[in-house]
Structures are given as C-alpha cells and as structure tokens.
C-alpha positions in Angstrom: 0.0 0.0 0.0 1.2 3.5 -0.8 2.8 5.1 2.2 1.3 8.6 1.5 -2.2 7.0 1.5 -1.5 5.4 4.8 -0.2 8.7 6.3 -3.2 10.6 5.0 -5.6 7.9 6.4 -3.8 8.2 9.8 -4.1 12.0 9.7 -7.8 11.8 8.8 -8.4 9.5 11.7 -6.5 11.8 14.1 -8.5 14.8 12.7 -11.7 12.9 13.5 -10.5 12.9 17.1 -10.0 16.7 16.8 -6.2 16.5 16.8 -5.0 20.0 15.8 -1.5 18.8 14.8 -3.0 16.3 12.3 -5.2 19.1 10.9 -2.1 21.2 10.3 -0.3 18.3 8.7 -3.2 17.7 6.3 -3.4 21.4 5.6 0.3 21.6 4.8 0.1 18.5 2.6 -2.9 19.7 0.5 -2.9 23.6 0.7 -0.7 24.3 -2.3 -2.6 21.9 -4.6 -6.0 23.2 -3.5 -4.8 26.8 -3.9 -4.0 26.0 -7.6 -7.5 24.5 -8.0 -9.0 27.7 -6.6 -6.9 30.0 -8.7 -8.1 28.3 -11.9 -11.6 29.3 -10.9 -11.4 32.7 -9.2 -8.0 34.0 -10.6 -7.6 36.4 -7.7 -4.9 35.4 -5.2 -6.7 36.8 -2.1 -10.0 35.2 -3.1 -8.4 31.9 -3.8 -6.6 31.9 -0.4 -9.8 32.8 1.4 -11.7 30.1 -0.4 -9.1 27.4 0.3 -9.1 28.4 4.0 -12.9 28.2 4.1 -12.8 24.8 2.4 -10.4 23.4 5.0 -12.5 24.7 7.8 -15.6 23.1 6.3 -13.6 19.8 5.7 -12.4 19.7 9.3 -15.9 20.4 10.6 -17.4 17.7 8.3 -14.5 15.2 8.7 -16.9 12.6 10.1 -18.6 12.5 6.7 -15.4 11.4 5.0 -15.8 7.7 4.4 -12.7 7.0 2.5 -14.6 6.0 -0.7 -12.2 8.4 -2.5 -8.9 9.8 -1.4 -9.0 12.7 1.1 -7.5 14.9 -1.6 -10.3 14.2 -4.0 -12.9 14.8 -1.3 -11.2 18.1 -0.3 -10.9 19.1 -4.0 -14.7 18.7 -4.4 -15.2 21.0 -1.4 -12.8 23.6 -2.9 -14.5 23.5 -6.3 -17.9 23.9 -4.7 -16.7 26.8 -2.6 -15.3 28.5 -5.7 -18.5 28.0 -7.7 -20.6 29.3 -4.8 -18.3 32.3 -4.6 -18.6 33.0 -8.4 -22.3 32.6 -8.3 -22.6 35.1 -5.5 -20.6 37.6 -7.6 -22.8 37.3 -10.7 -25.2 40.1 -11.3 -27.7 37.9 -13.0 -28.1 34.2 -13.7 -28.7 32.8 -17.1 -30.7 29.7 -17.2 -31.1 27.1 -20.0 -34.4 25.3 -20.5 -33.5 21.7 -20.0 -36.1 20.5 -22.5 -34.3 22.3 -25.3 -31.0 20.4 -24.7 -30.0 17.4 -26.6 -27.4 14.8 -25.9 -24.2 16.0 -27.4 -21.5 13.7 -28.9 -18.2 13.7 -27.1 -16.3 16.6 -28.8 -13.0 16.2 -30.6 -10.4 18.2 -28.6 -7.6 18.3 -31.2 -6.3 21.7 -32.1 -3.7 22.9 -34.5 -0.2 22.3 -33.1 0.6 26.0 -33.3 -2.0 26.7 -30.5 -0.3 26.8 -27.2 -1.8 25.8 -23.9 -1.6 29.4 -22.7 -3.5 30.4 -25.8 -6.3 28.0 -25.1 -6.5 29.1 -21.5 -6.6 32.7 -22.5 -9.4 31.9 -25.0 -11.3 30.0 -22.3 -11.3 33.3 -20.2 -13.4 34.9 -22.9 -16.1 32.2 -22.8 -19.5 32.8 -21.2 -19.2 31.6 -17.6 -21.7 28.7 -17.9 -19.5 27.2 -20.6 -16.2 28.1 -19.0 -17.2 26.4 -15.8 -18.0 23.1 -17.5 -14.9 23.2 -19.6 -12.8 23.9 -16.5 -14.3 21.0 -14.6 -14.0 18.6 -17.5 -10.6 19.5 -19.0 -8.7 20.9 -16.1 -10.1 19.2 -13.1 -10.9 15.9 -14.7 -14.5 15.5 -13.7 -17.0 13.4 -15.8 -20.4 14.7 -16.8 -22.2 13.0 -13.9 -19.9 14.7 -11.4 -20.1 18.0 -13.2 -23.9 17.7 -13.1 -23.8 17.2 -9.4 -21.4 20.0 -8.7 -23.3 22.5 -10.9 -26.8 21.3 -10.1 -27.7 20.3 -13.6 -28.3 17.2 -15.6 -25.5 15.2 -17.3 -27.2 16.1 -20.6 -26.9 19.8 -19.8 -23.2 19.3 -18.9 -22.5 17.5 -22.2 -24.3 20.2 -24.2 -22.5 23.1 -22.4 -19.2 21.3 -23.0 -20.0 21.0 -26.7 -21.1 24.6 -27.0 -18.2 25.8 -25.0 -15.8 23.9 -27.4 -17.5 25.6 -30.4 -17.1 29.1 -28.8 -13.5 28.2 -28.1 -12.8 27.1 -31.6 -14.5 30.2 -33.0 -12.5 32.5 -30.8 -9.2 30.7 -31.7 -10.1 31.0 -35.4 -10.8 34.8 -35.0 -7.5 35.2 -33.3 -5.7 33.4 -36.1 -7.3 35.7 -38.7 -6.6 38.9 -36.6 -2.9 38.1 -36.1 -2.3 36.3 -39.3 -1.2 33.2 -37.5 -1.8 31.3 -34.3 1.7 31.9 -33.1 0.5 34.9 -31.2 -0.8 32.3 -28.7 
C-alpha cells in the first residue's frame, strides 16, 4: 500500500479525534494543490486563499462525513470546487438559465487543435467564454470530472453538462479562429 495514503488515512483518523497537529499536517500536505485549483476558478490570489481556508474549515468540521470512498485529496478538492463555484455565483449580477427540455445529448467533442496553438492560448481563450460554458470546460478539462460529477457540482443534468461542453468547445474554436485571422497566425498564442 502507498505510504502517502497510509499517512493521509492516519491523519484523517486523528482529525476525527480533533487532533490539531493532524489538521495542520493535512493542511500543509494539501494547501498548495487546493490553492492551484481555486486559482483556476477565481483568478484572484486573495479570493483563492480565502476560499481554500474556508474549504479546509468546512472539511475539518465535516471530517466525520469522510468515508474513505475516494482519497482525502479528491474529497477536499470537491469542497474547494464547490466553494469556488458558490463564490462565483454570489458575484454574478444575474443568472442565465437554460431550458433543459431544449437540450439534446451531445456527442463527445474532438479536442484536437492545431499544433501552433499553445496551452496558454487555449487558457486565454477560455477566459473569454461565457461563464456557464467556462465552468463546464474547466471542470471537464482541467479538473478531470466526468459529466455525472459536473452535473452534481453545478446542479444540472448530465445532458446539460455535455451540451455546455459541446457549445463551449465551439465558442473556443470560433475565438481561436478569430485570433488566427486577426494576427495572421496562431503563433500569437
């Protein structure tokens, strides 16, 4: 068995007994990774730090609910993602809804892009997407969630997740093509 998993399990058990040193050890082990997750969503260092702190507080308060069905890191990441999404929703001036009956099951999109498009270029293009598409793209591409998990996180159906992913991909492709024509090449990315 992996030594890191054993250590994490031991720390979680000690946290369940309200051991503050175990809480600090788990915090030190996961804080940097969770900060990176938060930054991908909120993009402001102070907000990301606050959200990670809130996520750890929630995790330690709800530690009894951790059953070990997934790793502690995966469980904590879900809390961080939910905190970030709640934060972003609270900042929105208005919500845009989609009628679920208008959605259709989307085919899994092809994610190939021209080799001249850099990762930074794609990430910059994602920033310009409408939030509802950017959230699904982030959760799917960067965080590795499947449509069922995204649906649970964003309180939608898996069909809506697939559709938003497909539409987000099309927005992304359109934006990247516009950039190619404006700059004369995609090497600007």
